[in-house]
C-alpha positions in Angstrom: -54.2 32.9 199.3 -57.0 35.4 198.8 -57.2 38.3 196.4 -59.4 41.3 196.2 -61.0 42.4 192.9 -62.2 46.0 192.3 -63.3 46.6 188.7 -64.6 49.8 187.1 -67.5 47.8 185.4 -71.0 49.1 186.3 -73.1 47.3 183.7 -75.4 45.0 185.8 -75.5 42.3 183.1 -71.8 42.1 182.7 -71.4 42.1 186.4 -73.6 39.1 186.7 -71.6 37.3 184.1 -68.4 38.1 185.9 -69.9 36.7 189.2 -70.8 33.4 187.5 -67.5 33.2 185.7 -65.5 33.7 188.9 -67.4 31.0 190.7 -66.7 28.4 188.0 -63.1 29.5 187.7 -62.6 29.0 191.4 -64.4 25.7 191.3 -62.0 24.3 188.7 -58.9 25.8 190.5 -58.2 28.3 187.8 -58.6 31.3 190.1 -57.7 31.9 193.7 -60.2 32.5 196.5 -61.6 36.0 195.8 -63.3 38.9 197.4 -65.0 41.3 195.0 -66.4 44.8 195.5 -68.5 46.1 192.7 -71.2 48.7 191.8 -74.0 48.9 189.2 -76.0 51.6 187.6 -79.6 51.6 188.8 -81.0 48.0 188.5 -83.9 46.0 189.8 -82.7 42.4 190.3 -84.8 39.3 190.8 -83.7 36.0 192.1 -83.3 33.1 189.7 -86.7 31.5 190.3 -88.7 34.7 190.6 -91.0 36.3 188.0 -90.0 39.9 187.2 -93.6 41.0 186.6 -94.6 39.8 190.1 -91.7 41.2 192.0 -91.0 44.5 190.1 -93.0 47.4 188.9 -92.0 47.1 185.3 -93.5 50.4 184.2 -91.6 52.3 186.9 -88.4 50.5 186.0 -88.8 51.7 182.4 -89.9 55.2 183.4 -86.9 55.7 185.6 -84.4 53.9 183.3 -83.8 51.1 185.8 -82.3 47.9 184.3 -84.2 44.7 184.9 -81.9 41.9 185.8 -82.1 38.2 186.8 -79.2 36.9 188.9 -78.1 33.3 188.9 -78.5 33.0 192.7 -81.8 32.6 194.6 -83.4 34.9 197.1 -85.6 37.9 196.8 -85.8 41.0 194.6 -83.3 43.8 195.3 -82.3 47.2 194.0 -78.8 48.4 193.0 -77.4 51.8 192.3 -74.0 53.6 192.6 -74.8 54.4 196.2 -74.8 50.6 197.0 -71.7 48.5 197.3 -72.1 44.9 196.1 -69.8 42.5 197.8 -68.9 38.9 196.9 -66.9 36.1 198.5 -66.2 33.2 196.2 -63.9 30.5 197.6 -63.2 26.8 197.9 -65.3 25.3 200.7 -62.3 24.4 202.8 -60.8 27.9 202.6 -63.3 29.8 204.7 -62.1 30.3 208.3 -65.5 30.0 210.1 -67.6 26.9 210.5 -70.6 26.5 208.1 -72.9 23.7 209.2 -76.2 25.0 207.9 -77.4 27.7 205.5 -78.1 30.4 208.2 -74.6 29.8 209.6 -73.1 30.1 206.1 -74.8 33.5 205.7 -73.8 34.6 209.1 -70.2 33.5 208.5 -69.9 35.6 205.3 -71.5 38.6 207.0 -68.8 38.9 209.7 -66.2 40.8 207.6 -68.9 43.3 206.7 -70.0 43.7 210.3 -66.4 44.1 211.3 -65.8 46.7 208.6 -68.7 48.8 209.7 -67.5 48.6 213.3 -64.3 50.3 212.1 -66.6 53.2 211.1 -68.4 53.2 214.4 -71.6 51.7 212.8 -73.1 48.9 214.9 -74.4 46.3 212.5 -75.5 42.8 213.2 -76.5 39.7 211.3 -80.2 38.9 211.2 -81.3 35.4 210.2 -81.7 34.0 207.7 -79.6 36.3 205.4 -79.5 40.0 206.3 -77.4 42.6 208.0 -79.2 45.3 210.0 -78.5 48.5 211.8 -80.9 49.7 214.5 -83.4 47.1 213.2 -83.4 48.2 209.6 -81.9 46.2 206.8 -78.7 47.4 205.0 -77.7 44.2 203.3 -79.4 41.1 201.9 -77.5 38.0 200.8 -77.8 35.1 198.3 -75.5 32.2 197.5 -74.7 29.5 195.1 -73.0 26.2 196.2 -71.1 24.0 193.8 -69.3 20.7 194.5 -66.0 22.4 195.5 -66.7 26.1 195.7 -69.2 28.5 197.2 -70.3 32.0 196.2 -72.0 34.4 198.6 -72.9 37.9 197.5 -74.9 40.7 198.9 -75.8 44.4 198.9 -74.6 47.1 201.2 -76.8 50.2 201.2 -74.5 53.1 201.8 -76.1 56.1 200.1 -78.8 54.5 197.8 -81.9 56.1 196.5 -84.4 54.3 198.8 -87.3 56.2 197.4 -86.6 54.9 193.9 -86.1 51.4 195.4 -89.6 51.5 196.8 -91.0 52.6 193.4 -89.5 49.7 191.5 -89.8 46.8 194.0 -93.3 45.6 194.6 -92.7 43.7 197.8 -90.5 45.1 200.6 -91.0 43.0 203.8 -88.3 44.8 205.8 -87.6 48.4 206.6 -84.4 49.5 205.0 -81.8 52.2 205.7 -78.5 53.6 204.4 -75.3 53.2 206.3 -74.8 56.9 205.8 -78.0 57.7 207.7 -77.0 55.5 210.6 -73.4 56.7 211.0 -72.2 59.1 213.7 -69.9 60.8 211.3 -70.2 61.8 207.6 -69.4 58.7 205.5 -69.0 58.3 201.8 -69.2 55.1 199.6 -65.5 55.2 199.3 -65.0 55.3 203.1 -67.0 52.1 203.4 -65.2 50.5 200.6 -61.9 51.2 202.2 -63.1 49.8 205.6 -64.1 46.6 203.8 -60.7 46.4 202.1 -58.8 46.9 205.3 -60.9 44.3 207.1 -60.4 41.8 204.3 -56.6 42.3 204.4 -56.7 41.5 208.2 -59.3 38.8 208.4 -58.5 36.9 205.2 -54.8 37.8 204.6 -55.5 39.2 201.1 -52.2 39.2 199.2 -53.1 40.8 195.8 -55.5 43.4 194.5 -56.7 43.1 190.9 -58.1 46.0 189.0 -59.0 43.8 186.0 -59.8 40.2 185.4 -57.0 37.8 184.6 -56.8 36.5 181.1 -58.4 33.1 181.7 -61.3 34.8 183.5 -61.8 37.3 180.7 -61.8 34.5 178.2 -64.4 32.5 180.2 -66.9 35.3 180.1 -67.9 34.1 176.6 -69.6 31.2 178.3 -72.0 33.6 180.0 -74.0 35.6 177.4 -75.5 38.7 178.9 -79.0 37.7 177.6 -79.0 35.0 180.3 -79.5 37.7 182.9 -82.3 39.6 181.2 -85.7 38.3 182.4 -88.6 38.2 180.0 -91.4 40.6 180.6 -95.0 39.5 180.1 -95.3 40.9 176.6 -92.1 39.0 175.5 -93.4 35.6 176.7 
C-alpha cells in the first residue's frame, strides 16, 4: 500500500533530513512505500560528491540569499525555489510496478508518473536519458537516486514557475537548456494545478490509500539521526 506525503516544510536542510529518514524507515519496514511532494525556499543544491565552490557561484548565492545545500544522493547541481515541485518516490525494490534492469531504466520508470501527470494538463513531456524529463527539448526535471539493500529512493525537480534567471546566476555549469512547465503549457497553469495532477496520477497508477500532512511519530523521532549540519557543504574559507 502506498501513501502520499505533503508537508508544509520549506527549509531545504530539514527537507533533506526528511528524505534520508524516509528512505531508512522504508528500508527497515517501519514506513510504507511513499510518494512525497515538497517545496523549498531558494536553494542551490550540489550532489553528494560535488564541491560547492566548483559548481555554484557562492557570492551570488549569498547576495541573493540562496541557501547552499548538499544532498545525500549523487548527480549534478540544481536549483530549488517555491516555483519548483520536488518529488520523491521511496519504496521497497519489489513494490515498483515497472521493470528496472539498469540505471537508465530505473530513472525512466520513476519518470512515468510525472510524464502522465503532465499529459493530464496537455503538456507533452518525455524522458531523456540518463535522468531528465524534457518538454520541447528543454529540461524541466532532473533526477537522482539512492539504492539500499531493500529500498530505493528516487527524487527530482519539476520546474513549474521557477526563477530561471536566478538559477543561471547561482549555478556555474548548466549543460542543458531549461524551461518552466508554465511556459510550455497551452493554458494558464499554477504550481497547485501541477501538484493536483501528480496527486491524481499517483492515486491511479500506484493505488495510494492515505495522504499524510505530517510525519508519523517514528519518522519524526528518527530525524534526530540526521543533523541538519550534514547537508551544509563547507565553503573554501571554512576548509
